[in-house]
Residue frames as a rotation matrix with the C-alpha (Angstrom) as fourth column:
MET 1
-0.013 0.492 0.871 -14.68
0.964 0.236 -0.119 18.57
-0.264 0.838 -0.477 -16.11
ASP 2
0.839 0.296 -0.456 -14.67
0.245 -0.955 -0.170 22.39
-0.486 0.032 -0.874 -15.82
ALA 3
0.093 -0.908 -0.407 -11.03
-0.476 -0.400 0.783 22.27
-0.874 0.121 -0.470 -17.00
GLY 4
0.286 0.088 -0.954 -11.89
-0.958 0.061 -0.282 20.21
0.034 0.994 0.102 -20.09
VAL 5
-0.830 -0.548 -0.110 -11.06
-0.534 0.835 -0.132 16.75
0.164 -0.051 -0.985 -18.73
ASP 6
0.283 0.958 -0.054 -13.70
-0.925 0.287 0.248 14.05
0.253 -0.021 0.967 -19.11
PRO 7
-0.483 -0.525 0.701 -12.95
-0.746 0.665 -0.016 10.94
-0.458 -0.531 -0.713 -17.01
ALA 8
0.463 0.738 0.491 -15.61
-0.300 0.652 -0.697 9.02
-0.834 0.175 0.523 -18.95
THR 9
0.863 -0.174 -0.474 -13.26
-0.468 0.080 -0.880 9.00
0.191 0.981 -0.013 -21.96
TRP 10
0.116 -0.917 0.383 -10.31
-0.937 0.026 0.347 7.52
-0.328 -0.399 -0.856 -20.08
ASP 11
-0.914 -0.380 0.140 -11.09
-0.301 0.869 0.393 4.00
-0.271 0.317 -0.909 -21.23
LYS 12
-0.115 0.929 -0.351 -13.99
-0.990 -0.135 -0.033 2.97
-0.078 0.344 0.936 -23.43
ARG 13
-0.614 -0.176 -0.770 -13.21
-0.409 0.905 0.119 -0.77
0.675 0.388 -0.627 -23.43
LYS 14
-0.575 0.419 -0.703 -15.00
0.739 0.635 -0.227 -1.39
0.351 -0.650 -0.674 -20.13
VAL 15
0.308 0.809 0.501 -18.04
0.403 -0.588 0.702 0.44
0.862 -0.014 -0.507 -18.82
ASP 16
0.961 0.139 -0.239 -16.65
0.268 -0.262 0.927 0.76
0.066 -0.955 -0.289 -15.26
GLU 17
0.181 -0.983 0.018 -12.99
0.944 0.169 -0.284 1.37
0.276 0.068 0.959 -16.19
HIS 18
-0.078 -0.217 0.973 -13.28
0.131 -0.970 -0.206 5.17
0.988 0.111 0.104 -15.86
LYS 19
0.844 0.388 0.370 -14.38
-0.323 -0.184 0.928 4.69
0.428 -0.903 -0.030 -12.25
THR 20
0.739 -0.636 -0.222 -11.26
0.667 0.642 0.378 2.61
-0.098 -0.427 0.899 -11.61
LYS 21
-0.169 -0.834 0.525 -8.97
0.820 -0.414 -0.395 5.23
0.547 0.364 0.754 -13.15
LEU 22
0.215 0.323 0.922 -10.81
-0.194 -0.911 0.364 8.03
0.957 -0.257 -0.133 -11.37
ALA 23
0.991 0.133 -0.018 -10.45
-0.020 0.285 0.958 6.12
0.133 -0.949 0.285 -8.10
ALA 24
0.369 -0.927 -0.071 -6.74
0.927 0.372 -0.043 5.60
0.067 -0.050 0.997 -8.81
LEU 25
-0.223 -0.406 0.886 -6.29
0.391 -0.870 -0.300 9.32
0.893 0.280 0.353 -9.41
ALA 26
0.605 0.515 0.607 -8.21
-0.364 -0.499 0.787 10.14
0.708 -0.697 -0.115 -6.23
LYS 27
0.902 -0.322 -0.288 -6.01
0.431 0.612 0.663 7.70
-0.037 -0.722 0.691 -4.29
GLU 28
-0.035 -0.947 0.319 -2.85
0.907 -0.165 -0.389 9.32
0.421 0.275 0.865 -5.72
LEU 29
-0.029 0.103 0.994 -4.17
-0.022 -0.994 0.103 12.75
0.999 -0.019 0.031 -4.74
MET 30
0.850 0.449 0.275 -5.13
-0.281 -0.054 0.958 11.70
0.445 -0.892 0.080 -1.19
SER 31
0.740 -0.623 -0.254 -1.79
0.662 0.607 0.440 9.96
-0.120 -0.494 0.861 -0.57
GLY 32
0.658 -0.484 -0.576 0.12
-0.256 -0.864 0.433 13.00
-0.708 -0.137 -0.693 -1.79
LYS 33
-0.093 -0.720 0.687 1.75
0.553 0.537 0.638 11.16
-0.828 0.439 0.348 -4.70
CYS 34
-0.562 -0.087 0.823 0.44
0.767 -0.426 0.479 13.77
0.309 0.900 0.306 -7.13
ALA 35
-0.378 0.490 -0.785 -1.30
0.285 -0.746 -0.602 17.13
-0.881 -0.451 0.143 -7.23
LEU 36
0.042 0.451 0.892 -3.60
0.998 -0.067 -0.013 18.77
0.054 0.890 -0.452 -9.73
THR 37
-0.447 -0.167 -0.879 -3.12
0.284 -0.958 0.038 22.37
-0.849 -0.232 0.475 -10.81
LYS 38
0.625 0.640 0.446 -5.08
0.688 -0.182 -0.703 24.48
-0.369 0.746 -0.554 -13.23
THR 39
-0.466 -0.834 -0.295 -2.77
0.444 -0.509 0.737 26.22
-0.765 0.212 0.608 -15.68
SER 40
-0.183 0.356 -0.916 -3.37
-0.651 -0.743 -0.158 28.44
-0.737 0.568 0.368 -18.69
ARG 41
-0.662 -0.126 -0.739 -3.21
-0.694 0.475 0.541 25.26
0.282 0.871 -0.402 -20.79
GLY 42
0.309 0.839 -0.448 -5.76
-0.429 0.543 0.722 23.37
0.849 -0.030 0.528 -18.68
LEU 43
0.848 0.084 0.523 -5.60
-0.518 0.335 0.787 20.89
-0.109 -0.938 0.328 -15.85
GLN 44
0.144 -0.886 -0.442 -2.15
-0.537 0.305 -0.786 19.46
0.831 0.350 -0.432 -15.08
ARG 45
0.980 0.048 -0.195 -1.13
0.113 0.671 0.733 16.53
0.167 -0.740 0.652 -12.89
CYS 46
0.280 -0.921 0.272 2.17
-0.777 -0.384 -0.499 17.08
0.564 -0.071 -0.823 -11.02
VAL 47
0.966 -0.043 -0.255 4.22
0.150 0.896 0.418 14.11
0.210 -0.442 0.872 -9.84
ASN 48
0.349 -0.898 0.268 7.48
-0.937 -0.333 0.104 14.16
-0.004 -0.288 -0.958 -7.88
VAL 49
0.936 -0.111 -0.333 9.65
0.027 0.968 -0.248 11.20
0.350 0.223 0.910 -8.81
VAL 50
0.423 -0.844 0.331 12.79
-0.797 -0.172 0.579 10.12
-0.432 -0.508 -0.745 -6.99
ALA 51
0.843 -0.285 -0.457 15.38
-0.115 0.734 -0.670 8.05
0.526 0.617 0.585 -8.86
ALA 52
0.740 -0.609 0.286 18.13
-0.281 0.106 0.954 6.37
-0.611 -0.786 -0.092 -6.85
ARG 53
0.536 -0.710 -0.457 21.58
-0.502 0.167 -0.848 6.24
0.679 0.684 -0.267 -8.40
LEU 54
0.910 -0.158 0.383 22.89
-0.246 0.536 0.807 3.30
-0.332 -0.829 0.449 -6.38
TRP 55
0.435 -0.856 -0.279 26.69
-0.721 -0.145 -0.678 3.20
0.540 0.496 -0.680 -6.55
SER 56
0.571 -0.432 -0.698 29.18
0.536 0.840 -0.081 0.50
0.622 -0.328 0.711 -5.60
PRO 57
0.748 -0.278 -0.602 31.47
0.515 -0.328 0.792 1.43
-0.418 -0.903 -0.102 -2.68
ASP 58
-0.334 -0.942 -0.017 34.24
0.678 -0.253 0.690 2.46
-0.655 0.219 0.724 -5.11
SER 59
0.202 0.578 -0.791 31.75
-0.145 -0.781 -0.608 4.61
-0.969 0.237 -0.074 -7.11
LYS 60
-0.767 -0.523 -0.372 32.67
-0.456 0.036 0.889 2.87
-0.451 0.852 -0.266 -10.36
LEU 61
-0.849 0.527 -0.039 29.49
0.377 0.656 0.653 0.83
0.370 0.540 -0.756 -10.86
THR 62
-0.691 0.712 0.129 25.85
-0.657 -0.543 -0.522 1.85
-0.302 -0.445 0.843 -10.66
LEU 63
-0.632 0.548 0.548 22.67
0.396 0.836 -0.380 -0.21
-0.667 -0.023 -0.745 -10.65
VAL 64
-0.622 0.528 -0.579 20.41
-0.776 -0.517 0.362 0.03
-0.108 0.674 0.731 -13.71
GLU 65
-0.075 0.682 0.727 17.20
-0.171 0.710 -0.683 -1.97
-0.982 -0.176 0.063 -13.94
LYS 66
-0.977 -0.209 0.045 16.86
-0.010 0.253 0.967 -3.84
-0.214 0.944 -0.250 -17.20
GLY 67
-0.456 0.890 -0.032 13.12
-0.041 0.015 0.999 -4.15
0.889 0.456 0.029 -16.72
ARG 68
-0.923 0.233 0.306 10.35
-0.344 -0.143 -0.928 -4.04
-0.172 -0.962 0.212 -14.17
LYS 69
-0.469 0.860 -0.200 7.05
0.505 0.447 0.738 -5.78
0.724 0.245 -0.644 -13.56
CYS 70
-0.733 0.242 0.636 4.70
-0.498 -0.828 -0.258 -3.32
0.464 -0.506 0.727 -11.93
PRO 71
-0.838 0.432 0.332 2.09
-0.117 0.452 -0.884 -4.27
-0.533 -0.780 -0.328 -9.31
ASP 72
0.150 0.945 -0.291 -0.68
-0.601 -0.147 -0.786 -3.67
-0.785 0.293 0.546 -11.90
THR 73
0.378 -0.124 0.917 1.00
0.374 0.927 -0.029 -6.40
-0.847 0.354 0.397 -14.04
ASN 74
0.978 -0.154 -0.141 2.41
-0.198 -0.477 -0.856 -3.97
0.065 0.865 -0.497 -16.60
GLU 75
0.427 -0.898 0.109 5.93
0.734 0.414 0.538 -4.79
-0.529 -0.149 0.836 -17.66
GLU 76
0.920 -0.271 -0.282 8.46
-0.368 -0.847 -0.385 -2.16
-0.134 0.458 -0.879 -18.66
TRP 77
0.577 -0.757 0.305 11.59
0.714 0.650 0.261 -3.42
-0.396 0.067 0.916 -20.40
ASN 78
0.681 -0.414 0.605 13.56
0.109 -0.759 -0.642 -0.20
0.724 0.503 -0.471 -20.60
PRO 79
-0.261 -0.806 -0.531 16.84
0.828 0.095 -0.552 0.47
0.496 -0.584 0.643 -18.81
GLN 80
0.377 0.414 0.828 16.07
-0.092 -0.873 0.479 2.79
0.921 -0.257 -0.291 -15.92
LEU 81
-0.790 -0.555 0.261 17.11
-0.263 -0.079 -0.962 3.74
0.554 -0.828 -0.084 -12.44
PRO 82
-0.431 0.662 -0.613 15.01
0.855 0.517 -0.042 2.41
0.289 -0.542 -0.789 -9.54
THR 83
-0.818 0.199 0.540 12.31
-0.166 -0.980 0.109 5.03
0.551 0.000 0.834 -8.91
VAL 84
-0.404 0.795 -0.453 9.31
0.909 0.294 -0.294 5.85
-0.101 -0.530 -0.842 -6.72
LYS 85
0.119 0.513 0.850 6.71
0.305 -0.834 0.460 8.58
0.945 0.205 -0.255 -6.60
LYS 86
-0.878 -0.470 -0.094 7.60
0.268 -0.319 -0.909 10.82
0.397 -0.823 0.406 -3.68
GLU 87
0.153 0.927 -0.343 4.86
0.902 0.010 0.431 11.30
0.403 -0.376 -0.835 -1.12
ASN 88
0.540 0.150 0.828 4.15
0.075 -0.989 0.130 14.79
0.838 -0.009 -0.545 0.24
ASN 89
0.923 -0.088 0.373 5.44
-0.383 -0.239 0.892 14.06
0.010 -0.967 -0.254 3.73
GLU 90
0.709 -0.685 0.171 8.65
0.645 0.727 0.235 12.36
-0.285 -0.056 0.957 2.53
SER 91
0.357 -0.730 -0.582 12.08
-0.536 -0.671 0.512 13.86
-0.765 0.130 -0.631 2.15
LEU 92
0.488 -0.279 -0.827 14.18
-0.795 0.249 -0.554 12.88
0.360 0.927 -0.101 -0.85
MET 93
-0.632 -0.769 0.092 16.28
-0.722 0.542 -0.430 10.72
0.281 -0.338 -0.898 1.46
ASP 94
-0.343 0.591 0.730 13.18
-0.511 0.534 -0.673 8.99
-0.788 -0.604 0.119 2.87
ALA 95
0.708 0.600 -0.372 11.91
-0.616 0.268 -0.740 8.22
-0.344 0.754 0.560 -0.64
SER 96
0.096 -0.773 -0.628 15.36
-0.806 0.309 -0.504 6.86
0.583 0.554 -0.593 -1.56
LEU 97
-0.751 -0.324 0.575 15.37
-0.635 0.593 -0.495 4.67
-0.180 -0.737 -0.652 1.53
ARG 98
0.228 0.905 0.360 11.95
-0.541 0.425 -0.726 3.37
-0.810 -0.030 0.586 0.48
ILE 99
0.605 -0.128 -0.786 13.45
-0.735 0.289 -0.613 2.39
0.306 0.949 0.081 -2.89
CYS 100
-0.431 -0.897 -0.102 16.31
-0.752 0.419 -0.509 0.65
0.499 -0.143 -0.855 -1.09
SER 101
-0.687 0.159 0.709 14.09
-0.522 0.570 -0.634 -1.25
-0.505 -0.806 -0.309 1.32
GLN 102
0.240 0.932 0.271 11.02
-0.413 0.351 -0.840 -2.10
-0.878 0.090 0.470 -0.77
GLN 103
0.842 0.117 -0.526 12.49
-0.539 0.168 -0.826 -2.57
-0.008 0.979 0.205 -4.25
LEU 104
0.224 -0.889 -0.400 16.08
-0.570 0.213 -0.793 -3.58
0.790 0.406 -0.459 -3.56
ARG 105
0.833 0.238 -0.499 15.75
0.208 0.701 0.682 -5.24
0.512 -0.672 0.535 -0.12
PHE 106
-0.340 -0.940 0.027 18.52
0.404 -0.172 -0.899 -3.21
0.850 -0.294 0.438 1.54
ALA 107
0.395 0.351 -0.849 18.43
0.919 -0.168 0.358 -2.14
-0.017 -0.921 -0.389 5.17
GLU 108
0.987 0.037 0.158 19.04
0.040 -0.999 -0.020 1.49
0.157 0.027 -0.987 6.07
ASP 109
0.551 -0.831 0.070 22.53
-0.427 -0.209 0.880 0.65
-0.717 -0.515 -0.470 7.38
ASP 110
0.293 -0.420 0.859 23.46
0.715 0.693 0.094 -1.03
-0.635 0.586 0.503 4.05
VAL 111
0.229 -0.113 0.967 23.62
0.844 -0.471 -0.255 2.35
0.484 0.875 -0.013 2.29
GLU 112
-0.183 -0.263 -0.947 24.87
0.685 -0.725 0.069 5.88
-0.705 -0.636 0.313 2.81
PHE 113
0.758 0.434 0.487 24.13
0.645 -0.610 -0.461 9.28
0.097 0.663 -0.742 1.29
PRO 114
-0.008 -0.953 -0.302 27.54
0.976 -0.074 0.207 10.86
-0.219 -0.293 0.931 0.84
ASN 115
-0.855 -0.449 -0.260 26.93
0.362 -0.875 0.322 14.15
-0.373 0.181 0.910 -0.94
GLU 116
0.102 0.994 -0.032 23.54
0.714 -0.096 -0.694 15.85
-0.693 0.048 -0.719 -1.10
SER 117
0.109 -0.091 -0.990 24.99
-0.345 -0.937 0.048 18.71
-0.932 0.336 -0.133 -3.12
ALA 118
-0.872 -0.459 -0.169 25.56
-0.331 0.300 0.894 16.29
-0.360 0.836 -0.414 -6.06
TRP 119
-0.310 0.841 0.444 21.85
0.622 0.533 -0.574 15.39
-0.719 0.098 -0.688 -6.27
GLU 120
-0.997 -0.076 -0.016 20.15
0.030 -0.572 0.820 16.61
-0.072 0.817 0.572 -9.43
TYR 121
-0.157 0.981 -0.112 16.72
0.159 -0.087 -0.983 17.86
-0.975 -0.173 -0.142 -10.49
PHE 122
-0.998 -0.038 -0.051 15.03
-0.046 -0.127 0.991 17.70
-0.044 0.991 0.125 -13.89
ASP 123
-0.247 0.964 0.102 11.44
0.021 0.111 -0.994 18.32
-0.969 -0.243 -0.048 -14.94
TYR 124
-0.988 0.046 -0.146 9.42
-0.148 -0.033 0.988 17.70
0.041 0.998 0.040 -18.07
THR 125
-0.232 0.972 0.047 5.78
-0.519 -0.083 -0.851 17.75
-0.823 -0.222 0.523 -19.14
GLU 126
-0.957 0.005 -0.292 4.00
-0.255 0.474 0.843 15.27
0.142 0.881 -0.452 -21.39
PRO 127
-0.020 0.995 -0.093 0.45
-0.829 0.036 0.558 14.10
0.559 0.088 0.824 -22.11
SER 128
-0.278 -0.006 0.960 -0.69
-0.797 0.559 -0.228 11.58
-0.535 -0.829 -0.160 -19.52
SER 129
-0.778 -0.025 -0.627 -0.77
-0.437 0.738 0.513 8.02
0.450 0.674 -0.586 -20.84
ARG 130
-0.850 0.444 -0.282 -3.26
0.525 0.676 -0.517 7.05
-0.039 -0.588 -0.808 -18.13
TYR 131
-0.071 0.819 -0.570 -5.58
0.616 -0.413 -0.671 10.04
-0.785 -0.399 -0.475 -17.97
THR 132
-0.329 0.006 0.944 -6.61
0.919 -0.230 0.321 11.36
0.219 0.973 0.070 -21.40
GLY 133
0.555 0.530 0.641 -6.86
0.460 -0.838 0.295 15.15
0.693 0.131 -0.709 -21.44
LEU 134
0.939 -0.316 -0.135 -4.41
-0.008 -0.415 0.910 15.65
-0.343 -0.853 -0.393 -18.59
THR 135
0.399 -0.914 -0.070 -0.81
-0.181 -0.003 -0.984 16.60
0.899 0.405 -0.167 -19.01
THR 136
0.894 -0.184 -0.408 1.63
0.448 0.361 0.818 15.42
-0.003 -0.914 0.405 -16.39
MET 137
0.489 -0.797 0.354 4.57
-0.595 -0.601 -0.534 17.43
0.638 0.051 -0.768 -15.13
TYR 138
0.756 -0.353 -0.551 7.23
0.549 0.800 0.241 15.10
0.356 -0.485 0.799 -13.80
GLN 139
0.573 -0.637 0.515 9.59
-0.739 -0.674 -0.011 16.68
0.354 -0.374 -0.857 -11.29
LYS 140
0.828 -0.290 -0.481 12.42
0.261 0.957 -0.129 14.16
0.497 -0.019 0.867 -11.13
PHE 141
0.594 -0.644 0.483 15.08
-0.803 -0.436 0.407 14.10
-0.051 -0.629 -0.776 -8.42
PHE 142
0.542 -0.534 -0.648 18.24
0.036 0.786 -0.618 12.03
0.839 0.312 0.445 -8.80
VAL 143
0.721 -0.233 0.652 19.67
-0.692 -0.193 0.696 10.95
-0.037 -0.953 -0.300 -5.42
ASP 144
-0.002 -0.818 -0.575 23.09
-0.512 0.495 -0.702 9.35
0.859 0.293 -0.420 -5.04
VAL 145
0.774 0.206 0.598 23.17
-0.614 0.472 0.632 6.34
-0.152 -0.857 0.492 -2.73
VAL 146
-0.090 -0.888 -0.450 26.34
-0.787 0.340 -0.514 4.32
0.610 0.308 -0.730 -2.06
LEU 147
0.758 0.264 -0.596 26.48
0.040 0.894 0.447 0.71
0.651 -0.363 0.667 -0.85
GLU 148
0.668 -0.542 0.510 28.46
-0.682 -0.172 0.711 0.22
-0.298 -0.822 -0.485 2.33
ASP 149
0.086 -0.751 -0.655 31.79
-0.714 0.412 -0.566 -1.53
0.695 0.517 -0.501 1.82
GLU 150
0.006 0.019 1.000 30.92
-0.861 0.509 -0.005 -4.66
-0.509 -0.861 0.020 3.83
ASP 151
-0.853 -0.501 -0.148 32.00
-0.504 0.715 0.485 -8.13
-0.137 0.488 -0.862 2.69
GLU 152
-0.648 0.655 0.389 28.66
0.429 0.735 -0.525 -9.83
-0.630 -0.173 -0.757 3.43
LEU 153
0.309 0.768 -0.561 26.68
-0.082 -0.566 -0.820 -7.13
-0.948 0.299 -0.111 1.61
LEU 154
-0.127 -0.445 -0.887 28.98
-0.921 -0.279 0.272 -7.19
-0.368 0.851 -0.374 -1.42
LYS 155
-0.962 -0.180 0.206 28.68
-0.126 0.959 0.253 -10.97
-0.243 0.217 -0.945 -1.55
ARG 156
-0.283 0.947 0.154 24.87
0.398 0.262 -0.879 -10.74
-0.873 -0.188 -0.451 -1.34
VAL 157
0.565 0.533 -0.629 24.67
-0.263 -0.607 -0.750 -8.37
-0.782 0.590 -0.203 -4.33
GLY 158
0.784 -0.247 0.570 27.24
0.572 0.645 -0.507 -10.23
-0.243 0.723 0.647 -6.43
LEU 159
0.834 -0.509 0.215 30.05
-0.326 -0.768 -0.552 -7.67
0.446 0.390 -0.806 -6.16
GLU 160
0.716 -0.597 0.362 32.39
-0.218 0.301 0.928 -9.77
-0.663 -0.744 0.086 -4.03
GLY 161
-0.028 -0.864 0.503 35.77
0.506 0.422 0.752 -9.76
-0.862 0.276 0.425 -5.74
ARG 162
0.352 0.238 0.905 34.49
0.934 -0.149 -0.324 -7.67
0.058 0.960 -0.275 -8.64
LEU 163
0.986 0.059 -0.153 35.48
0.081 -0.987 0.141 -4.29
-0.143 -0.152 -0.978 -7.25
GLU 164
0.250 -0.967 -0.051 39.16
-0.206 -0.105 0.973 -5.16
-0.946 -0.232 -0.225 -7.29
ALA 165
-0.115 -0.247 0.962 38.94
0.808 0.541 0.235 -6.53
-0.579 0.804 0.137 -10.86
GLY 166
-0.468 -0.204 -0.860 39.79
0.008 -0.974 0.227 -3.30
-0.883 0.099 0.458 -12.70
GLY 167
-1.000 0.002 -0.031 38.32
-0.031 -0.012 0.999 -4.43
0.002 1.000 0.013 -16.03
ILE 168
-0.480 0.877 0.030 34.72
0.797 0.450 -0.404 -4.74
-0.367 -0.170 -0.914 -14.84
ALA 169
0.028 0.517 -0.855 33.75
0.036 -0.856 -0.516 -1.11
-0.999 -0.017 -0.043 -15.61
ALA 170
-0.597 -0.300 -0.744 35.03
-0.701 -0.257 0.665 -1.38
-0.391 0.919 -0.057 -19.20
GLU 171
-0.959 0.272 0.087 33.19
0.284 0.886 0.367 -4.69
0.023 0.376 -0.926 -19.65
ILE 172
-0.186 0.937 -0.297 29.94
0.686 -0.093 -0.722 -3.13
-0.704 -0.338 -0.625 -18.45
ASP 173
-0.105 0.114 -0.988 30.35
-0.395 -0.916 -0.064 -0.12
-0.912 0.384 0.142 -20.77
ARG 174
-0.880 -0.278 -0.385 30.87
-0.457 0.276 0.845 -2.37
-0.128 0.920 -0.370 -23.82
ARG 175
-0.792 0.611 0.019 27.76
0.607 0.783 0.134 -4.42
0.067 0.118 -0.991 -23.09
GLY 176
-0.624 0.553 0.551 25.64
-0.221 -0.802 0.555 -1.38
0.749 0.224 0.623 -22.27
SER 177
0.561 0.777 -0.285 24.32
0.126 0.260 0.957 -2.80
0.818 -0.573 0.048 -19.01
ALA 178
-0.163 -0.587 0.793 25.25
-0.757 -0.441 -0.482 -2.58
0.632 -0.679 -0.373 -15.38
ALA 179
-0.903 -0.255 -0.346 25.64
0.029 0.767 -0.641 -4.74
0.429 -0.589 -0.685 -12.31
């Protein structure tokens, strides 16, 4: 509150909602999924986000989510890469493996990380949609992950026979979606 943020204004629809959002912020802080810093512009929430660019073994196709239903029942129907908030004690590779195991159901030996030097970083700041009065700085890391070239795995993800069919990349580009 000293920094000009009033948690009581976070949601006026329910009397106890601000406690829920405050508890959610406290949980994020304790787990290391975000940090709060006081800047010249006020209090700022910082979040490290890892996005996995999951490539086919031939590096011609990448996975893009068409939509997502979040655990809090929110649905997002925007094309996006699979992402997680990075925890303080996690490396970028560990966070990417968490995406692969928890969101995509891949085992660690189903994927490889071929070239760390090609990973990218981007950051941006915007007003928090959850916490009125806070701005959030998103530090986003893009990590390249490649599926192993194993017949059973390719069959499981629907790529069996598609990698040899040279026209698949052009077909995906025309439709604007991915495998």
